[in-house]
N, C-alpha and C positions, 0 to 999 in steps of 0.2 A: 601477265598476258602480253602487254605491249612490249616488254623487254624480250620475251621469247620470239615475238614476231620480228622485231628489229634484228635479233641475232640470226634468224633464219634468212632474212632479207640480205644481210651482209654475207652469209654463207653462199647465197646464190651468186652474188656479184664476184666474190673471191674465186669460187669454183670456176666460173666462166672465164675470168681473167687468166687463170692458169693455162687454159687451152687456147687462148687467143693466139693468133699467128700460126705459122707452120702449116698453112693450108686450111686452117679452121676459120669459119666465119662465126663471130660472136654477136648475139643479140640480147639486149636487156630492156625490160620495160614494165609498166604497170598493167594491171588487169582489173576489170569490173565485170560483174555478171550476176547470176542467180542460180539456185538449185531448184529442181522440180521433180516430182514423181512421174510426170507425164509431159512429153514434149507437145508443144502447140505452136502454130504459126499465127494464131489470132492475136491481134494487137492488144486487146484487153488482157489476155492471158499473160503476154510478155510484160506488160506494164505491172500487172499484179505480182509477177515473179520478182521484178526488180524492187517493188515496194515492200514485199513481205519476206523475201528470201535473198536479200542482197548479199553479194560476195565481193571482196576487195583483196587485191594481192599484187604480187610481183612474179615475173617469170624470167627465165634466162634460156637461151637456146644456143647450142654449139652445133654447127653444121659442117659436114665434110662430104662434098658431092651431094647426092640426094638424101643421105642419111643424117639424122640429127638426134641429139639428146636434149630434152627440155625439162628441167626441174622447175617447180613452182612452189609458192607459199601463199595460200589463200585463207583469209579470215571470213567467217560467216556465222550467222546464228541459225539454229534449228529449233523447230517446235513440233515434236512428234506425239501424236495422240494414240493411245492403246486402249482398246475396248476390252474390258475384262468381265468375265462372268462371276457371279457371287454364289455362295452356297448357304445363304441365310434363309431360315424357315419363317422368320418373322422380322418386323421392322427393327433395324439396328442403327444406333446413333454412334458415330465415330467422330469425335471432334465436332466440327460444324456441319457435318454431312449426315443426313438421314438416308439410309439405304432401305428401300421397301423390299418386302419379300419377293424374291425372284428377279429383282432389278439388276441391271448391269452397272458397271462403274467405268468412267472415262478417266484415265490418267494422262496428263499432258506434260511431257518432259521438255523443258526449255533449256538450251545450252549454248555456250559460245564454243566455236570450233576453230582450230588451225589445221588445215589439211596440207600435206606435203607430198604431192605426186612427183614421180620422176618418169617421164615418158621416153620411150625409144620409138623413133618413127622414120618415115620415108616421105620426102616431098617431091612432087612432080609439077614442073612448070607447065601451065596450060597455054597462057598467052604472055609469053615473055616475062617482063617484070610486072605485068598488070594483075595476073591471077595465078596462084599456085594451089594445088590440092594436097592435103597431107593425110596420112593414116598413122595412128600411134597407139601404143599400149604400154603399160608400166605399173609398178607397185605404188601403193598409196599408204601413207601413215597419217592417222587422224588423232589429234589431241583434243579432248573434250572436257570442258569445265561446266558442270551443271549450274544453272542460274536460279531457276524457280520451277517447282513442280506443283501443278494444279490438279485437283481432283473434283469430279462432279458426278452425280448419278446420271445414268444414261437414259432414263425414262422419267416422265412426269415433269414437274417443275425443277429445272436444273439449278442446283445451288452449288456454286463453285467456291472452293476454299484452297488455300495454299498449305502444303505440307512440307515437312523437312526433306531436303534433297537426299539425305542419307536413308530415307525410307526405301529407296530403290538401290539394288546392287548393280549399278551401271558401270561399264568399263570406261576408264579415263583415256586409254590408248587403244586404238583399233587399227587393224590392218585391212587393206582392200586391194582390189585390182581394177584399174581403169583402162578403158579403151574407147576410141572414137575417131572422129575425123576433124580436120581443120582446114581453114582457107586463109591464104595470105593475099591481101588486096593492096596493090600499089607498094608492095614489099614491106611497108611499115604497119599496116593494119591487119590484125589477126582475129579470126573467129574460131573458137574451139567448142565442139559439142562432144562431151565425154559421158560415159555411163560408169558409175562406181558400183562394183560388185563387192559387197561387204563380206570379208572372210571371217572377221572376229564377230562373235555374237554381241548384241547390244547389252545384254544382261549377264551377270555372273551366275554362279550356281544357286545363290540364295534368291535371286530376283527381287523379292521384297524383304528388306531387313526389319521393317516395323512389324513386330509380332501382333499388334492390335489389328492392323490391316491384313496381315498374312493369314490369320485364322478364318477370315471371311472371304478371301479372294482366291479364285481359281486362276492360276497363272499358266496353265498348260499351253494356251494358245499363243503365248509370247515367249516361251522358253527357248525357241529357236529363231528369234527375231534378229535380222541383220539390217544394216543400213544400205539400201540400194536406191540410187537416185541419179538423175541426169545433172550435169553441171555445164551451163552455157556461159561462156566468157568472151569478152572483147578485150583485145590488148593492143598496145601501141609500142613499137620497137624504137627506142631512142637511138640505138646503134645499128 
C-alpha cells in the first residue's frame, strides 16, 4: 500500500514537471481532509469528520489561463455498514452470532483506500491574489483493500464478531466521477469540496461468497450499492 502511494505521488510530480514552462503554471502540495455522506458546517461535525474519516494525500495542478488540470492521490479509510434482511424462520447460530427469527443483520466493511481523481476545471480570480473560485469535474479511480469485516445482529443485544474479508464479493478497483467547487486563498491555500458519484458497484455478482451466510441473508437491497460521498480537503501549494 505504501509503495503504491509513493509511486502515484511520484507520478503526480513527474507529470506536472513535464508541463511546467511554456505558459503553464505548475503547483504541487500536500492535502488533508475527510470524507462524509452529508455536508455540515457545524464545528463538531467537522471535527468528527477529521477524527473518523481522515484523508491524506498529494495534489498537482497545471494551469493555463483560467483553465487547469488537477490530479490527486488521496489515502483514507472507510467503514460502511449495510443492513441486510434475513430469511430465517427460527433462531440460527452462525459462528459467534445468533440471528433471531425475523431479525436483520448489520455487516460493516472496513477498508483502506487510495483514490486517484483527475479534475478538469476553471478558475476565476475574485479579489486579485487574495481569493479565487474554481469549478471542476473529472474521473476517479479508487483502489480498495479490505481490512476487517464485522457482523452483528440488528435487533436485541448486539453481539459483534469478525468474519473473513472474503465472505463478501467486494470490488478492489472502482471507477467514479467527481465534481465540485474549490477556493484558493492567498494563492497557496486551497479548499476543495467534491462529490463522488460511484459508477462501479460496491459488490460483484456473488455479493456474499460465504455459503453459510448466503443461505440466510437477503442481499437484494445492496445488489446495486455504489460509493457516493463528499470529499472535503485542504491543501497547501509549495510551488
